[in-house]
N, CA, C, O and the ligand as a Tripos MOL2 file, in Angstrom:
@<TRIPOS>MOLECULE
protein
  233   231    59     0     0
PROTEIN
NO_CHARGES

@<TRIPOS>ATOM
      1 N           0.8340   -1.2100    0.0000 N.3       1 MET1
      2 CA          0.0000    0.0000    0.0000 C.3       1 MET1
      3 C           0.8610    1.2500    0.0000 C.2       1 MET1
      4 O           1.9060    1.2970    0.6480 O.2       1 MET1
      5 N           0.4240    2.2400   -0.7160 N.am      2 LYS2
      6 CA          1.1680    3.4890   -0.7860 C.3       2 LYS2
      7 C           0.7060    4.4120    0.3410 C.2       2 LYS2
      8 O          -0.4860    4.6330    0.5530 O.2       2 LYS2
      9 N           1.6770    4.9240    1.0330 N.am      3 GLN3
     10 CA          1.3310    5.8410    2.1180 C.3       3 GLN3
     11 C           1.1470    7.2460    1.5610 C.2       3 GLN3
     12 O           1.9840    7.7030    0.7820 O.2       3 GLN3
     13 N           0.0940    7.9350    1.9310 N.am      4 PRO4
     14 CA         -0.0710    9.3210    1.4850 C.3       4 PRO4
     15 C           0.9110   10.2440    2.1980 C.2       4 PRO4
     16 O           1.4410    9.9230    3.2620 O.2       4 PRO4
     17 N           1.1330   11.3880    1.5830 N.am      5 ILE5
     18 CA          2.0200   12.3720    2.2190 C.3       5 ILE5
     19 C           1.1840   13.2800    3.1110 C.2       5 ILE5
     20 O           0.0480   13.6290    2.7890 O.2       5 ILE5
     21 N           1.7680   13.6440    4.2220 N.am      6 CYS6
     22 CA          1.0610   14.4320    5.2440 C.3       6 CYS6
     23 C           0.4500   15.7060    4.6460 C.2       6 CYS6
     24 O          -0.7680   15.8840    4.6860 O.2       6 CYS6
     25 N           1.2740   16.5770    4.1010 N.am      7 GLY7
     26 CA          0.7730   17.7680    3.4280 C.3       7 GLY7
     27 C           0.2900   18.8670    4.3570 C.2       7 GLY7
     28 O          -0.3300   19.8320    3.9090 O.2       7 GLY7
     29 N           0.5650   18.7330    5.6390 N.am      8 ALA8
     30 CA          0.1450   19.7800    6.5710 C.3       8 ALA8
     31 C           1.0120   21.0250    6.3670 C.2       8 ALA8
     32 O           2.2100   20.9060    6.1110 O.2       8 ALA8
     33 N           0.4240   22.2030    6.4750 N.am      9 PRO9
     34 CA          1.2170   23.4200    6.3320 C.3       9 PRO9
     35 C           2.2090   23.5580    7.4740 C.2       9 PRO9
     36 O           1.8630   23.3480    8.6370 O.2       9 PRO9
     37 N           3.4410   23.9100    7.1400 N.am     10 THR10
     38 CA          4.4700   24.0630    8.1650 C.3      10 THR10
     39 C           4.7270   25.5310    8.4360 C.2      10 THR10
     40 O           4.1880   26.4070    7.7600 O.2      10 THR10
     41 N           5.5560   25.7860    9.4330 N.am     11 GLN11
     42 CA          5.8250   27.1690    9.8200 C.3      11 GLN11
     43 C           6.5160   27.9320    8.7080 C.2      11 GLN11
     44 O           6.3820   29.1530    8.6200 O.2      11 GLN11
     45 N           7.2630   27.2250    7.8480 N.am     12 SER12
     46 CA          7.9820   27.8880    6.7670 C.3      12 SER12
     47 C           7.0920   28.1350    5.5590 C.2      12 SER12
     48 O           7.5550   28.6620    4.5470 O.2      12 SER12
     49 N           5.8260   27.7620    5.6520 N.am     13 GLY13
     50 CA          4.8940   28.0100    4.5550 C.3      13 GLY13
     51 C           4.8600   26.8930    3.5420 C.2      13 GLY13
     52 O           4.1050   26.9480    2.5720 O.2      13 GLY13
     53 N           5.6800   25.8720    3.7630 N.am     14 LYS14
     54 CA          5.6790   24.7400    2.8260 C.3      14 LYS14
     55 C           4.7660   23.6360    3.3480 C.2      14 LYS14
     56 O           4.2520   23.6820    4.4660 O.2      14 LYS14
     57 N           4.5940   22.6590    2.4940 N.am     15 ARG15
     58 CA          3.7800   21.5160    2.8880 C.3      15 ARG15
     59 C           4.6750   20.4380    3.4850 C.2      15 ARG15
     60 O           5.7890   20.2140    3.0100 O.2      15 ARG15
     61 N           4.1900   19.7790    4.5170 N.am     16 CYS16
     62 CA          4.9500   18.7110    5.1550 C.3      16 CYS16
     63 C           5.1020   17.5480    4.1810 C.2      16 CYS16
     64 O           4.1270   17.0940    3.5830 O.2      16 CYS16
     65 N           6.3140   17.0820    4.0320 N.am     17 GLN17
     66 CA          6.5910   15.9960    3.0780 C.3      17 GLN17
     67 C           6.7090   14.6480    3.7740 C.2      17 GLN17
     68 O           7.0610   13.6540    3.1400 O.2      17 GLN17
     69 N           6.4220   14.6020    5.0570 N.am     18 ASN18
     70 CA          6.4910   13.3300    5.7740 C.3      18 ASN18
     71 C           5.3770   12.4050    5.3180 C.2      18 ASN18
     72 O           4.3150   12.8520    4.8870 O.2      18 ASN18
     73 N           5.6330   11.1320    5.4180 N.am     19 LYS19
     74 CA          4.5850   10.1750    5.0710 C.3      19 LYS19
     75 C           3.5380   10.1410    6.1800 C.2      19 LYS19
     76 O           3.8620   10.1690    7.3670 O.2      19 LYS19
     77 N           2.2950   10.0810    5.7660 N.am     20 ALA20
     78 CA          1.2130   10.0590    6.7510 C.3      20 ALA20
     79 C           1.1420    8.6940    7.4140 C.2      20 ALA20
     80 O           1.5010    7.6800    6.8170 O.2      20 ALA20
     81 N           0.6830    8.6820    8.6360 N.am     21 VAL21
     82 CA          0.4900    7.4230    9.3430 C.3      21 VAL21
     83 C          -0.6910    6.6850    8.7240 C.2      21 VAL21
     84 O          -1.7080    7.2930    8.3880 O.2      21 VAL21
     85 N          -0.5510    5.3900    8.5780 N.am     22 ILE22
     86 CA         -1.6250    4.5890    7.9570 C.3      22 ILE22
     87 C          -2.9140    4.7590    8.7690 C.2      22 ILE22
     88 O          -2.9130    4.6580    9.9960 O.2      22 ILE22
     89 N          -4.0010    5.0160    8.0580 N.am     23 GLY23
     90 CA         -5.2850    5.2000    8.7240 C.3      23 GLY23
     91 C          -5.5860    6.6440    9.0320 C.2      23 GLY23
     92 O          -6.6950    6.9820    9.4440 O.2      23 GLY23
     93 N          -4.5990    7.4970    8.8310 N.am     24 THR24
     94 CA         -4.8160    8.9220    9.0600 C.3      24 THR24
     95 C          -4.3280    9.7020    7.8410 C.2      24 THR24
     96 O          -3.7340    9.1310    6.9270 O.2      24 THR24
     97 N          -4.5800   10.9950    7.8350 N.am     25 SER25
     98 CA         -4.1360   11.8060    6.7100 C.3      25 SER25
     99 C          -2.9500   12.6760    7.0970 C.2      25 SER25
    100 O          -2.5360   13.5500    6.3350 O.2      25 SER25
    101 N          -2.4020   12.4320    8.2950 N.am     26 ARG26
    102 CA         -1.2870   13.2530    8.7520 C.3      26 ARG26
    103 C          -0.1560   12.3820    9.2850 C.2      26 ARG26
    104 O          -0.3710   11.2440    9.7020 O.2      26 ARG26
    105 N           1.0530   12.9400    9.2620 N.am     27 CYS27
    106 CA          2.1950   12.2170    9.8020 C.3      27 CYS27
    107 C           2.1410   12.2790   11.3380 C.2      27 CYS27
    108 O           1.3090   12.9720   11.9220 O.2      27 CYS27
    109 N           3.0460   11.5370   11.9600 N.am     28 SER28
    110 CA          3.0190   11.4700   13.4230 C.3      28 SER28
    111 C           3.2810   12.8360   14.0490 C.2      28 SER28
    112 O           2.8320   13.1160   15.1610 O.2      28 SER28
    113 N           4.0110   13.6830   13.3260 N.am     29 LYS29
    114 CA          4.3220   15.0170   13.8490 C.3      29 LYS29
    115 C           3.0770   15.8960   13.8550 C.2      29 LYS29
    116 O           2.8820   16.7120   14.7560 O.2      29 LYS29
    117 N           2.2480   15.7200   12.8470 N.am     30 HIS30
    118 CA          1.1020   16.6160   12.6840 C.3      30 HIS30
    119 C          -0.2070   16.0030   13.1360 C.2      30 HIS30
    120 O          -1.2880   16.4860   12.7960 O.2      30 HIS30
    121 N          -0.0980   14.9380   13.9010 N.am     31 GLN31
    122 CA         -1.3150   14.3540   14.4710 C.3      31 GLN31
    123 C          -1.6720   15.0740   15.7630 C.2      31 GLN31
    124 O          -2.2850   14.4970   16.6610 O.2      31 GLN31
    125 N          -1.2920   16.3100   15.8430 N.am     32 GLY32
    126 CA         -1.5220   17.0790   17.0700 C.3      32 GLY32
    127 C          -2.9540   17.5420   17.2110 C.2      32 GLY32
    128 O          -3.8650   17.0160   16.5730 O.2      32 GLY32
    129 N          -3.1310   18.5290   18.0540 N.am     33 ALA33
    130 CA         -4.4740   19.0040   18.3750 C.3      33 ALA33
    131 C          -5.1310   19.6700   17.1770 C.2      33 ALA33
    132 O          -6.3560   19.7800   17.1240 O.2      33 ALA33
    133 N          -4.3240   20.1170   16.2090 N.am     34 LEU34
    134 CA         -4.8900   20.8710   15.0910 C.3      34 LEU34
    135 C          -5.4600   19.9670   14.0110 C.2      34 LEU34
    136 O          -6.3200   20.3870   13.2360 O.2      34 LEU34
    137 N          -4.9900   18.7380   13.9580 N.am     35 SER35
    138 CA         -5.4680   17.8440   12.8990 C.3      35 SER35
    139 C          -6.8280   17.2670   13.2570 C.2      35 SER35
    140 O          -7.2010   17.1800   14.4270 O.2      35 SER35
    141 N          -7.5500   16.8810   12.2330 N.am     36 ALA36
    142 CA         -8.8770   16.3030   12.4600 C.3      36 ALA36
    143 C          -8.7570   15.0560   13.3250 C.2      36 ALA36
    144 O          -9.5900   14.7960   14.1930 O.2      36 ALA36
    145 N          -7.7140   14.3030   13.0700 N.am     37 TYR37
    146 CA         -7.5030   13.0760   13.8460 C.3      37 TYR37
    147 C          -7.2800   13.4320   15.3190 C.2      37 TYR37
    148 O          -7.8470   12.8000   16.2100 O.2      37 TYR37
    149 N          -6.4640   14.4320   15.5600 N.am     38 GLY38
    150 CA         -6.1660   14.8300   16.9400 C.3      38 GLY38
    151 C          -7.4070   15.3140   17.6550 C.2      38 GLY38
    152 O          -7.6410   14.9690   18.8130 O.2      38 GLY38
    153 N          -8.2070   16.1160   16.9610 N.am     39 VAL39
    154 CA         -9.4360   16.6430   17.5650 C.3      39 VAL39
    155 C         -10.3730   15.4940   17.9130 C.2      39 VAL39
    156 O         -10.9810   15.4680   18.9820 O.2      39 VAL39
    157 N         -10.4740   14.5510   16.9930 N.am     40 GLN40
    158 CA        -11.3520   13.4050   17.2040 C.3      40 GLN40
    159 C         -10.9010   12.6260   18.4400 C.2      40 GLN40
    160 O         -11.7130   12.2550   19.2870 O.2      40 GLN40
    161 N          -9.6020   12.3880   18.5230 N.am     41 GLN41
    162 CA         -9.0880   11.6170   19.6510 C.3      41 GLN41
    163 C          -9.3090   12.3670   20.9610 C.2      41 GLN41
    164 O          -9.6610   11.7690   21.9780 O.2      41 GLN41
    165 N          -9.1020   13.6670   20.9260 N.am     42 ARG42
    166 CA         -9.2590   14.4630   22.1360 C.3      42 ARG42
    167 C         -10.7210   14.4710   22.5880 C.2      42 ARG42
    168 O         -11.0160   14.3400   23.7760 O.2      42 ARG42
    169 N         -11.6170   14.6240   21.6370 N.am     43 LYS43
    170 CA        -13.0460   14.6280   21.9790 C.3      43 LYS43
    171 C         -13.4430   13.2940   22.5870 C.2      43 LYS43
    172 O         -14.2200   13.2370   23.5410 O.2      43 LYS43
    173 N         -12.9070   12.2370   22.0310 N.am     44 LYS44
    174 CA        -13.2060   10.8920   22.5310 C.3      44 LYS44
    175 C         -12.7430   10.7700   23.9840 C.2      44 LYS44
    176 O         -13.4610   10.2660   24.8480 O.2      44 LYS44
    177 N         -11.5350   11.2410   24.2210 N.am     45 LYS45
    178 CA        -10.9750   11.1610   25.5760 C.3      45 LYS45
    179 C         -11.7890   12.0000   26.5370 C.2      45 LYS45
    180 O         -12.0810   11.5730   27.6540 O.2      45 LYS45
    181 N         -12.1550   13.1970   26.1000 N.am     46 GLU46
    182 CA        -12.9320   14.0850   26.9610 C.3      46 GLU46
    183 C         -14.2750   13.4600   27.2980 C.2      46 GLU46
    184 O         -14.7340   13.5150   28.4390 O.2      46 GLU46
    185 N         -14.8910   12.8690   26.2930 N.am     47 ALA47
    186 CA        -16.1910   12.2340   26.5080 C.3      47 ALA47
    187 C         -16.0530   11.0820   27.4940 C.2      47 ALA47
    188 O         -16.9030   10.8900   28.3630 O.2      47 ALA47
    189 N         -14.9870   10.3270   27.3510 N.am     48 GLU48
    190 CA        -14.7650    9.2040   28.2650 C.3      48 GLU48
    191 C         -14.5330    9.7080   29.6790 C.2      48 GLU48
    192 O         -15.0370    9.1330   30.6440 O.2      48 GLU48
    193 N         -13.7690   10.7840   29.7950 N.am     49 ALA49
    194 CA        -13.4850   11.3490   31.1110 C.3      49 ALA49
    195 C         -14.7710   11.8220   31.7750 C.2      49 ALA49
    196 O         -14.9650   11.6410   32.9770 O.2      49 ALA49
    197 N         -15.6470   12.4310   30.9790 N.am     50 LYS50
    198 CA        -16.9260   12.9140   31.5060 C.3      50 LYS50
    199 C         -17.7640   11.7440   32.0110 C.2      50 LYS50
    200 O         -18.3580   11.8020   33.0880 O.2      50 LYS50
    201 N         -17.7970   10.6980   31.2190 N.am     51 MET51
    202 CA        -18.5780    9.5200   31.5970 C.3      51 MET51
    203 C         -18.0730    8.9580   32.9200 C.2      51 MET51
    204 O         -18.8560    8.5760   33.7900 O.2      51 MET51
    205 N         -16.7660    8.9170   33.0520 N.am     52 LYS52
    206 CA        -16.1870    8.3740   34.2830 C.3      52 LYS52
    207 C         -16.5560    9.2410   35.4760 C.2      52 LYS52
    208 O         -16.8680    8.7390   36.5550 O.2      52 LYS52
    209 N         -16.5150   10.5390   35.2650 N.am     53 LYS53
    210 CA        -16.8510   11.4660   36.3630 C.3      53 LYS53
    211 C         -18.2870   11.2430   36.8230 C.2      53 LYS53
    212 O         -18.5800   11.1760   38.0160 O.2      53 LYS53
    213 N         -19.1680   11.1320   35.8340 N.am     54 ILE54
    214 CA        -20.5870   10.9540   36.1630 C.3      54 ILE54
    215 C         -20.7850    9.6510   36.9330 C.2      54 ILE54
    216 O         -21.5440    9.5780   37.8990 O.2      54 ILE54
    217 N         -20.0770    8.6330   36.4690 N.am     55 ARG55
    218 CA        -20.2180    7.3290   37.1230 C.3      55 ARG55
    219 C         -19.7110    7.3690   38.5540 C.2      55 ARG55
    220 O         -20.2690    6.7400   39.4530 O.2      55 ARG55
    221 N         -18.6430    8.1200   38.7370 N.am     56 LYS56
    222 CA        -18.0470    8.1790   40.0860 C.3      56 LYS56
    223 C         -18.9870    8.8990   41.0530 C.2      56 LYS56
    224 O         -19.1320    8.5260   42.2180 O.2      56 LYS56
    225 N         -19.6140    9.9400   40.5230 N.am     57 LYS57
    226 CA        -20.4940   10.7490   41.3900 C.3      57 LYS57
    227 C         -21.6990    9.9490   41.8800 C.2      57 LYS57
    228 O         -22.1680   10.1290   43.0040 O.2      57 LYS57
    229 N         -22.1840    9.0720   41.0250 N.am     58 ARG58
    230 CA        -23.4130    8.3540   41.3760 C.3      58 ARG58
    231 C         -23.1650    7.1100   42.2110 C.2      58 ARG58
    232 O         -24.1120    6.4120   42.5760 O.2      58 ARG58
    233 ZN          3.3460   16.2490    8.7580 Zn       59 ZN59
@<TRIPOS>BOND
     1     1     2 1
     2     2     3 1
     3     3     4 2
     4     3     5 am
     5     5     6 1
     6     6     7 1
     7     7     8 2
     8     7     9 am
     9     9    10 1
    10    10    11 1
    11    11    12 2
    12    11    13 am
    13    13    14 1
    14    14    15 1
    15    15    16 2
    16    15    17 am
    17    17    18 1
    18    18    19 1
    19    19    20 2
    20    19    21 am
    21    21    22 1
    22    22    23 1
    23    23    24 2
    24    23    25 am
    25    25    26 1
    26    26    27 1
    27    27    28 2
    28    27    29 am
    29    29    30 1
    30    30    31 1
    31    31    32 2
    32    31    33 am
    33    33    34 1
    34    34    35 1
    35    35    36 2
    36    35    37 am
    37    37    38 1
    38    38    39 1
    39    39    40 2
    40    39    41 am
    41    41    42 1
    42    42    43 1
    43    43    44 2
    44    43    45 am
    45    45    46 1
    46    46    47 1
    47    47    48 2
    48    47    49 am
    49    49    50 1
    50    50    51 1
    51    51    52 2
    52    51    53 am
    53    53    54 1
    54    54    55 1
    55    55    56 2
    56    55    57 am
    57    57    58 1
    58    58    59 1
    59    59    60 2
    60    59    61 am
    61    61    62 1
    62    62    63 1
    63    63    64 2
    64    63    65 am
    65    65    66 1
    66    66    67 1
    67    67    68 2
    68    67    69 am
    69    69    70 1
    70    70    71 1
    71    71    72 2
    72    71    73 am
    73    73    74 1
    74    74    75 1
    75    75    76 2
    76    75    77 am
    77    77    78 1
    78    78    79 1
    79    79    80 2
    80    79    81 am
    81    81    82 1
    82    82    83 1
    83    83    84 2
    84    83    85 am
    85    85    86 1
    86    86    87 1
    87    87    88 2
    88    87    89 am
    89    89    90 1
    90    90    91 1
    91    91    92 2
    92    91    93 am
    93    93    94 1
    94    94    95 1
    95    95    96 2
    96    95    97 am
    97    97    98 1
    98    98    99 1
    99    99   100 2
   100    99   101 am
   101   101   102 1
   102   102   103 1
   103   103   104 2
   104   103   105 am
   105   105   106 1
   106   106   107 1
   107   107   108 2
   108   107   109 am
   109   109   110 1
   110   110   111 1
   111   111   112 2
   112   111   113 am
   113   113   114 1
   114   114   115 1
   115   115   116 2
   116   115   117 am
   117   117   118 1
   118   118   119 1
   119   119   120 2
   120   119   121 am
   121   121   122 1
   122   122   123 1
   123   123   124 2
   124   123   125 am
   125   125   126 1
   126   126   127 1
   127   127   128 2
   128   127   129 am
   129   129   130 1
   130   130   131 1
   131   131   132 2
   132   131   133 am
   133   133   134 1
   134   134   135 1
   135   135   136 2
   136   135   137 am
   137   137   138 1
   138   138   139 1
   139   139   140 2
   140   139   141 am
   141   141   142 1
   142   142   143 1
   143   143   144 2
   144   143   145 am
   145   145   146 1
   146   146   147 1
   147   147   148 2
   148   147   149 am
   149   149   150 1
   150   150   151 1
   151   151   152 2
   152   151   153 am
   153   153   154 1
   154   154   155 1
   155   155   156 2
   156   155   157 am
   157   157   158 1
   158   158   159 1
   159   159   160 2
   160   159   161 am
   161   161   162 1
   162   162   163 1
   163   163   164 2
   164   163   165 am
   165   165   166 1
   166   166   167 1
   167   167   168 2
   168   167   169 am
   169   169   170 1
   170   170   171 1
   171   171   172 2
   172   171   173 am
   173   173   174 1
   174   174   175 1
   175   175   176 2
   176   175   177 am
   177   177   178 1
   178   178   179 1
   179   179   180 2
   180   179   181 am
   181   181   182 1
   182   182   183 1
   183   183   184 2
   184   183   185 am
   185   185   186 1
   186   186   187 1
   187   187   188 2
   188   187   189 am
   189   189   190 1
   190   190   191 1
   191   191   192 2
   192   191   193 am
   193   193   194 1
   194   194   195 1
   195   195   196 2
   196   195   197 am
   197   197   198 1
   198   198   199 1
   199   199   200 2
   200   199   201 am
   201   201   202 1
   202   202   203 1
   203   203   204 2
   204   203   205 am
   205   205   206 1
   206   206   207 1
   207   207   208 2
   208   207   209 am
   209   209   210 1
   210   210   211 1
   211   211   212 2
   212   211   213 am
   213   213   214 1
   214   214   215 1
   215   215   216 2
   216   215   217 am
   217   217   218 1
   218   218   219 1
   219   219   220 2
   220   219   221 am
   221   221   222 1
   222   222   223 1
   223   223   224 2
   224   223   225 am
   225   225   226 1
   226   226   227 1
   227   227   228 2
   228   227   229 am
   229   229   230 1
   230   230   231 1
   231   231   232 2
@<TRIPOS>SUBSTRUCTURE
     1 MET1         2 RESIDUE 1 A MET
     2 LYS2         6 RESIDUE 1 A LYS
     3 GLN3        10 RESIDUE 1 A GLN
     4 PRO4        14 RESIDUE 1 A PRO
     5 ILE5        18 RESIDUE 1 A ILE
     6 CYS6        22 RESIDUE 1 A CYS
     7 GLY7        26 RESIDUE 1 A GLY
     8 ALA8        30 RESIDUE 1 A ALA
     9 PRO9        34 RESIDUE 1 A PRO
    10 THR10       38 RESIDUE 1 A THR
    11 GLN11       42 RESIDUE 1 A GLN
    12 SER12       46 RESIDUE 1 A SER
    13 GLY13       50 RESIDUE 1 A GLY
    14 LYS14       54 RESIDUE 1 A LYS
    15 ARG15       58 RESIDUE 1 A ARG
    16 CYS16       62 RESIDUE 1 A CYS
    17 GLN17       66 RESIDUE 1 A GLN
    18 ASN18       70 RESIDUE 1 A ASN
    19 LYS19       74 RESIDUE 1 A LYS
    20 ALA20       78 RESIDUE 1 A ALA
    21 VAL21       82 RESIDUE 1 A VAL
    22 ILE22       86 RESIDUE 1 A ILE
    23 GLY23       90 RESIDUE 1 A GLY
    24 THR24       94 RESIDUE 1 A THR
    25 SER25       98 RESIDUE 1 A SER
    26 ARG26      102 RESIDUE 1 A ARG
    27 CYS27      106 RESIDUE 1 A CYS
    28 SER28      110 RESIDUE 1 A SER
    29 LYS29      114 RESIDUE 1 A LYS
    30 HIS30      118 RESIDUE 1 A HIS
    31 GLN31      122 RESIDUE 1 A GLN
    32 GLY32      126 RESIDUE 1 A GLY
    33 ALA33      130 RESIDUE 1 A ALA
    34 LEU34      134 RESIDUE 1 A LEU
    35 SER35      138 RESIDUE 1 A SER
    36 ALA36      142 RESIDUE 1 A ALA
    37 TYR37      146 RESIDUE 1 A TYR
    38 GLY38      150 RESIDUE 1 A GLY
    39 VAL39      154 RESIDUE 1 A VAL
    40 GLN40      158 RESIDUE 1 A GLN
    41 GLN41      162 RESIDUE 1 A GLN
    42 ARG42      166 RESIDUE 1 A ARG
    43 LYS43      170 RESIDUE 1 A LYS
    44 LYS44      174 RESIDUE 1 A LYS
    45 LYS45      178 RESIDUE 1 A LYS
    46 GLU46      182 RESIDUE 1 A GLU
    47 ALA47      186 RESIDUE 1 A ALA
    48 GLU48      190 RESIDUE 1 A GLU
    49 ALA49      194 RESIDUE 1 A ALA
    50 LYS50      198 RESIDUE 1 A LYS
    51 MET51      202 RESIDUE 1 A MET
    52 LYS52      206 RESIDUE 1 A LYS
    53 LYS53      210 RESIDUE 1 A LYS
    54 ILE54      214 RESIDUE 1 A ILE
    55 ARG55      218 RESIDUE 1 A ARG
    56 LYS56      222 RESIDUE 1 A LYS
    57 LYS57      226 RESIDUE 1 A LYS
    58 ARG58      230 RESIDUE 1 A ARG
    59 ZN59       233 GROUP 0 **** ****
């Protein structure tokens, strides 16, 4: 399988040439909070944390 290139904009104004991680559209460097993948993962974690809090309270 061919890995796609990350293509995230970098600070120098160029596109990231790193290979994207399989299953995502960004490389490991750009899987941060700004990427769709990062946001998705963070939301998932937040939702899980909320669920745990609610469970603990009850
Ligand atoms: Zn990248």
